[in-house]
N, C-alpha and C positions, 0 to 999 in steps of 0.2 A: 496264129489265132488260138486262143485258149478254148478249152472245151466249154467253159462258161459262155463265151461269146458265140460259139457255134450253136449252143442250145438256145440262147436268146434270139439269135438271128432266125432260127427255125420257128420259134414261137411267134415272132412277128410275121413271118411268111405264112404260117398256118392261119393266124388271126385275120390277115389281109385277104386270104383266099376264102375265108368263111363268110365274110360280110363286107362287101365293098362300100356300104353306106357309112361305115365308121372310119374315122381317121385313126391310124395305128402309128404310134410313135413311142420312143423310149425316153421322152423328156418329162420325167416325173415332177420337176420343179416348175414347169410352165404354169403360170396362173390360169385359172379357169376362164376368166374373162378375156384372155388373150389366146386361148386355145380354139381350134376349129372343132366344134362339138356337133354331133356326138363323137367321142374319142375313146379309144382303148389304149391304155398305157401300161405295158409290161416293164418291170424292172426288178433287179435283184436286191433283196434286203439283207441277206447274209449267206455265207458259205462256210460250212464246218466239215472237218474231216470225220469220217466214220471210224471209230476205234476198231482195231483188229480187221480192217478191210484193206490190207496191203499185200498184194501178191505179184510177183514178177515185175516189180517196178511200178505197177499200177496202184493208185490210191483211190479209195472210195470217198465221195463227198456227198453231202446233202446241201442242196442249194435252195434257199427260200426265195420263191418268186412271188411277187405281188403283181396282180393285174387289176388296174383300176378301170372301171367303166364310168365315164363322165358324160353328162348330158344336162338338159334343162327340163323343167316341168314338174308337175305334181299330179297325183300322189307319187312320192319319191320311189317307193318300192315297185309300184306298177310301171312307172316309166323306165326303170332300170331293168326290169325282169327280162325282156328280150335280149338285152346285151349280156346279162349274167348267163342266160341259157346258152348263148353263142360261145362265151368263154369256157363254160363247163364242157360243152360238147367238144370243142377243140382240144382242151387239155386232157380230157378223160377218155375220148374215143381213140386217141393215139398215145398209149401209155409209154411208148419208147421215143416219142417225138421224132419220128422219121429216122430212127436208129441212132440218135444223138444222146439218148438217155437210157438208163436202166429201168427207171420206174417213176411214176408221177402219182402223188397222193394229194387229195383235196384237203384243205384246212378250213379255217374260219372265213366267213364273209361278213364284212362290216359295212354299214350304211352311214352316210352323212349328207347334210344339205346346208346350203348357205343362201339366205334370202337377201339379194341385192336389187339391181334393176330387174332381175328375173330370178327365179329359183334355180340355183345350180345344185345338182345332186351327183353323188358318186357312191359307188360300191367298190370295196377293195376285197378281192378274192385272193386268198393265200394258197399256194401249192408248194409241196416239197418235191423237188426233182433230185433223184439219186443218179449219180453218174460216176464214171471211173475215168481217170486220166493218169498219164505219166508226167508228173510235174517237172521231172528232170529233162524230159525230152529224149532220154537215152534208149527207152524201150527195153531196158535190161533189168534183171533182178538187182536190187540194191546190195552193196557189199555188206557182209557181216563185219562187226568191229575187228575180229581177228584177221580178216582179209585186207583191211585198210593199210596195215603196215607193209604188206607185200606189194600192194598197188602203188604206194608212195615210193617204195624203193626202186621201182622201175622207171620213175620219172627222171629224165636227164636234165641237169641244170647246167647251162652254159654261162660262164662268167662274163 
């Protein structure tokens, strides 16, 4: 399991523990009218390596996590406010996400609404989660270019 998945599993676990009245799932493409509302939907929007954050085989990453709060009702901001507060409390009161991350920073919050048979509303909260992992799985410091020749010469090839 990658560190990305470990972090997202922990985010889901923390959100579920914070408020049992909201459905929590990672299906960002599920249409609102087919979703069990209110719902909290965390998902990854991007992961990028941190330049100059590589030591002993570990690489640093910044993962952009979006957490959507979905429900129905008006006024939109007022209906969404308790869900937003829960998400912020979960993500910011535990900056290491149970030891799975190095840091969590809050970003932008966006609101949207759709008027159909009822008013569907959503808020998207963005967070940057910094973490470190060994993408090779070796747990060793990467070889320098000069060492690669020596490492390759020790490999035995059988015809």
